[in-house]
C-alpha positions as CSV (number, residue, x, y, z in Angstrom):
1,D,-4.2,0.3,-0.7
2,F,-4.0,4.0,-1.5
3,G,-5.6,4.5,-5.0
4,D,-7.6,1.2,-4.6
5,F,-11.2,-0.1,-3.9
6,W,-13.0,-3.4,-3.5
7,Y,-12.5,-4.0,-7.2
8,G,-8.8,-4.8,-6.4
9,W,-9.9,-8.0,-4.7
10,R,-12.2,-9.1,-7.5
11,N,-10.1,-12.3,-8.0
12,Q,-10.1,-13.4,-4.4
13,L,-14.0,-12.8,-4.1
14,K,-14.4,-15.3,-6.9
15,G,-11.4,-17.6,-6.1
16,L,-12.0,-18.0,-2.3
17,S,-15.9,-18.0,-2.2
18,Y,-16.2,-21.5,-1.8
19,P,-16.3,-22.7,1.2
20,N,-15.7,-19.4,2.5
21,W,-17.8,-16.3,2.9
22,V,-15.6,-13.5,1.6
23,V,-16.4,-9.8,2.0
24,A,-14.4,-7.1,0.3
25,L,-14.9,-3.9,2.2
26,D,-14.4,-0.2,1.0
27,M,-12.8,1.5,4.0
28,K,-14.2,5.0,4.8
29,G,-13.3,7.3,2.1
30,F,-12.9,4.8,-0.6
31,G,-15.1,3.8,-3.5
32,D,-18.9,4.0,-2.3
33,S,-18.3,4.4,1.3
34,D,-18.9,7.6,3.2
35,K,-16.3,10.2,2.7
36,P,-16.3,12.6,5.7
37,F,-14.4,15.9,5.0
38,M,-12.4,16.2,8.2
39,A,-9.1,14.2,8.8
40,N,-10.0,13.5,12.3
41,N,-12.5,11.0,10.9
42,Y,-9.8,8.9,9.7
43,K,-7.7,8.5,12.8
44,Y,-6.8,5.1,13.7
45,E,-9.1,4.7,16.7
46,V,-12.0,6.1,15.0
47,V,-11.6,3.6,11.8
48,L,-10.9,0.6,13.9
49,E,-14.0,1.2,16.2
50,E,-16.2,1.4,13.0
51,L,-14.5,-1.6,11.5
52,K,-15.3,-3.5,14.9
53,Q,-18.9,-2.6,14.6
54,F,-19.1,-3.8,11.2
55,I,-17.7,-7.0,12.0
56,D,-20.0,-7.4,14.9
57,V,-22.8,-7.1,12.5
58,L,-21.4,-9.9,10.4
59,Q,-20.7,-12.3,13.2
60,K,-24.4,-12.0,14.3
61,K,-24.9,-14.4,11.4
62,N,-21.7,-16.3,11.8
63,L,-20.1,-16.7,15.3
64,K,-16.7,-17.7,13.7
65,K,-13.8,-15.6,14.2
66,I,-12.7,-14.0,10.9
67,V,-9.7,-14.1,8.8
68,L,-8.5,-10.7,8.1
69,V,-6.6,-9.9,4.9
70,G,-5.2,-6.5,4.3
71,H,-3.0,-4.6,1.6
72,G,-1.1,-1.4,2.0
73,L,-3.3,1.2,3.6
74,G,-5.7,-1.4,4.5
75,G,-2.9,-3.7,5.7
76,H,-1.9,-1.0,8.2
77,I,-5.5,-1.1,9.5
78,G,-5.3,-4.9,9.6
79,W,-2.2,-4.8,11.9
80,K,-3.8,-2.2,14.2
81,F,-7.0,-4.2,14.1
82,V,-5.4,-7.5,15.2
83,E,-3.4,-5.8,17.9
84,T,-6.5,-4.0,19.3
85,Y,-9.0,-6.9,18.9
86,P,-7.2,-10.1,18.8
87,S,-10.1,-12.1,20.1
88,M,-12.1,-11.3,17.1
89,V,-9.5,-12.5,14.5
90,R,-8.5,-16.3,13.9
91,K,-5.7,-15.6,11.2
92,F,-4.4,-12.4,9.8
93,I,-2.8,-12.1,6.1
94,S,-0.7,-9.0,5.3
95,L,-0.1,-8.4,1.8
96,S,3.1,-6.3,1.0
97,T,2.4,-4.4,4.4
98,P,5.0,-4.3,7.2
99,H,4.0,-3.4,10.7
100,P,2.9,0.4,10.8
101,R,5.5,1.1,13.3
102,I,8.1,-0.5,11.1
103,W,7.0,1.2,8.1
104,L,6.9,4.5,9.7
105,K,10.5,4.2,11.0
106,H,11.6,3.1,7.5
107,V,9.9,6.2,5.8
108,M,11.6,8.6,8.4
109,R,14.9,6.9,8.6
110,S,17.0,9.4,6.7
111,W,16.8,12.7,4.7
112,R,17.0,10.6,1.5
113,S,14.1,8.4,2.5
114,V,12.2,11.7,3.4
115,I,12.8,13.1,0.0
116,E,11.9,9.8,-1.6
117,N,8.5,9.8,0.3
118,R,7.9,13.5,0.0
119,W,4.5,12.9,-1.3
120,L,3.4,11.9,2.4
121,Y,4.5,15.4,3.5
122,V,2.9,17.1,0.4
123,C,-0.5,15.4,1.7
124,R,-0.3,17.8,4.9
125,L,-1.3,20.6,2.6
126,P,-5.2,21.3,2.0
127,F,-6.8,20.6,-1.2
128,L,-3.7,20.6,-3.4
129,P,-2.9,16.9,-3.0
130,E,-6.6,16.0,-4.1
131,M,-6.5,18.3,-7.3
132,E,-3.1,16.9,-8.2
133,M,-4.4,13.3,-8.1
134,V,-7.2,14.0,-10.6
135,S,-4.9,16.3,-12.9
136,N,-3.8,15.3,-16.3
137,D,-6.7,12.5,-16.5
138,L,-5.7,10.6,-13.7
139,E,-2.3,9.7,-15.1
140,V,-1.5,7.7,-11.9
141,F,-3.7,5.0,-13.1
142,D,-2.0,5.0,-16.8
143,K,1.2,4.5,-15.1
144,R,-0.1,1.6,-13.0
145,F,-1.4,-0.1,-15.9
146,K,1.3,0.6,-18.5
147,K,3.4,-2.4,-19.4
148,S,6.9,-1.4,-19.6
149,S,10.0,-2.2,-17.6
150,S,7.7,-2.2,-14.5
151,V,7.7,-5.3,-12.4
152,T,3.8,-5.3,-12.7
153,D,2.4,-8.4,-14.6
154,L,-0.6,-7.0,-16.7
155,T,-1.8,-10.5,-17.7
156,N,-4.7,-10.3,-15.3
157,Y,-5.5,-6.8,-16.0
158,S,-7.6,-5.4,-18.9
159,N,-8.3,-1.9,-20.3
160,F,-11.9,-2.3,-18.4
161,D,-10.0,-2.5,-15.1
162,K,-8.1,0.7,-15.7
163,E,-11.3,2.4,-16.6
164,A,-13.0,1.1,-13.5
165,Y,-10.5,2.8,-11.4
166,K,-10.6,5.9,-13.3
167,Y,-14.4,6.2,-12.7
168,T,-14.3,5.4,-9.2
169,F,-11.4,8.0,-8.5
170,S,-12.6,10.6,-11.0
171,R,-13.4,13.4,-8.6
172,T,-11.1,15.3,-6.0
173,A,-13.7,14.1,-3.3
174,D,-12.9,10.5,-4.1
175,W,-9.1,11.2,-3.1
176,Q,-10.1,13.2,0.0
177,G,-10.5,10.0,2.1
178,P,-7.3,8.2,1.1
179,I,-5.3,11.5,1.5
180,N,-6.8,12.1,4.9
181,Y,-5.4,8.9,6.2
182,L,-1.9,10.1,5.1
183,R,-2.6,13.4,6.8
184,N,-2.8,11.6,10.1
185,L,0.4,10.0,9.9
186,H,2.9,11.0,12.8
187,L,5.5,12.1,10.6
188,A,7.1,14.4,13.2
189,D,7.2,11.9,16.0
190,S,10.9,11.3,16.7
191,T,10.1,8.7,19.5
192,I,9.3,6.1,16.7
193,F,13.1,5.6,16.6
194,K,13.5,4.5,20.1
195,R,14.7,0.9,20.4
196,E,11.9,-0.8,22.5
197,E,10.1,-4.2,22.4
198,P,6.7,-4.4,21.5
199,N,4.3,-4.0,24.2
200,H,2.7,-7.3,23.7
201,C,3.1,-10.0,21.0
202,I,-0.1,-10.3,18.8
203,P,-1.7,-13.7,19.5
204,V,-2.8,-14.0,16.0
205,E,-1.4,-16.5,13.5
206,T,0.0,-14.3,10.8
207,L,1.1,-14.9,7.1
208,F,3.1,-12.0,5.2
209,L,3.0,-12.2,1.3
210,V,5.3,-10.1,-0.5
211,G,6.6,-10.0,-4.0
212,N,10.4,-10.5,-4.9
213,N,10.3,-7.3,-7.1
214,D,8.3,-5.3,-4.6
215,P,10.0,-1.8,-4.7
216,E,8.6,-0.8,-1.4
217,V,8.9,-3.8,0.9
218,S,12.3,-5.4,1.9
219,L,13.0,-8.6,3.8
220,D,14.4,-6.5,6.4
221,L,10.9,-5.0,6.9
222,V,9.4,-8.5,7.0
223,S,11.7,-9.6,9.5
224,Q,11.3,-6.7,11.8
225,S,7.5,-7.1,11.5
226,A,7.8,-10.8,12.7
227,E,8.8,-9.4,16.0
228,Y,5.3,-8.3,16.7
229,V,3.6,-11.6,16.2
230,D,3.5,-14.8,18.3
231,R,3.3,-17.0,15.2
232,F,4.5,-15.7,11.9
233,A,5.2,-17.0,8.4
234,S,6.1,-15.4,5.2
235,Q,6.1,-16.2,1.7
236,I,7.9,-14.8,-1.4
237,I,5.9,-14.4,-4.7
238,N,8.5,-14.7,-7.3
239,G,7.9,-12.4,-10.3
240,A,5.3,-10.1,-8.4
241,G,5.6,-6.6,-7.5
242,H,3.5,-4.5,-4.7
243,N,0.2,-6.1,-5.8
244,P,0.7,-9.8,-5.7
245,H,-3.0,-10.6,-5.2
246,Q,-3.6,-8.8,-8.6
247,E,-0.6,-9.7,-10.3
248,Q,-0.6,-13.5,-9.5
249,P,-4.3,-14.0,-8.2
250,D,-4.3,-17.8,-8.6
251,F,-1.1,-18.5,-6.8
252,V,-2.0,-16.1,-4.0
253,N,-5.4,-17.5,-3.6
254,K,-3.9,-21.0,-3.2
255,L,-1.5,-19.7,-0.5
256,I,-4.5,-18.0,1.2
257,A,-6.7,-21.0,1.2
258,K,-3.9,-23.3,2.5
259,F,-3.1,-20.8,5.3
260,V,-6.8,-20.5,6.2
261,E,-7.5,-24.4,6.5
262,G,-7.6,-25.9,9.9
263,P,-5.9,-24.8,13.1
264,D,-2.3,-25.8,11.6
265,S,-1.9,-24.8,7.9
266,D,0.4,-26.4,5.5
267,I,2.6,-23.1,5.9
268,K,4.2,-23.7,9.2
269,A,4.6,-20.6,11.3
270,T,7.8,-19.8,12.9
271,K,8.0,-19.0,16.5
272,K,8.7,-15.4,17.6
273,K,12.1,-14.3,18.9
274,V,14.0,-15.2,15.4
275,N,15.9,-12.7,13.6
276,T,14.6,-13.7,10.2
277,P,11.2,-15.4,9.6
278,Q,11.1,-18.5,7.6
279,I,11.0,-17.9,4.0
280,F,9.2,-20.1,1.6
281,K,10.2,-19.6,-2.0
282,T,7.8,-20.2,-4.8
283,Q,8.7,-21.8,-8.1
């Protein structure tokens, strides 16, 4: 996600490592990965090809198809990857991330929405967004880890976690990559609002996990995303916000493990062409 790195998956690396081979990848521009300066290096087609090459290397040691998991910005890349290279992916899990086309329509749907998401437009400016992110001692992370009336459950966080994030994103260069992804968004593309069916249905079984307190993702966005997938299931995580894999890692790990096991998981996928995906509420 924007402002995250491999460490955000620390609970999944540990909780899902047996019997699986779990890899948490810093996308280009994040963490210790390369950070090219030009925004053109972060276009979808460039990032997808590089991700494919990385997976090709992994699959030389293991010929099995991968199970791809993505959250936020990484979730957008995940959706694009399963659309472009479905034969490489056995199953896809999207955490709090609608299909990119659905999300972009949501962001651009009205002037009110544009104002609410004005940061995406500010990112068009050179240098200033990066400088803003490191100002005031990275207060963006103080807000994320502050326990108040926020939906975020900090039980699984520590002060060490916050310092790890502050260290990783301590320089303007550390924000250059994340912001360059946003600079490539087609925020002026009015054709996004044309009513059209997906060009093809993604033939990869998909699980959508979303917190019931997520301020950024509604069930309507989940439902619309289901139209792009041949087999789709969704799960609401009660008490979770936008980062369910960090807020309730044990429960999310159990859901992921169930979904991954076997050709037909315990969570039954709904067929496409439904207006609302089947919702499985948690206790």
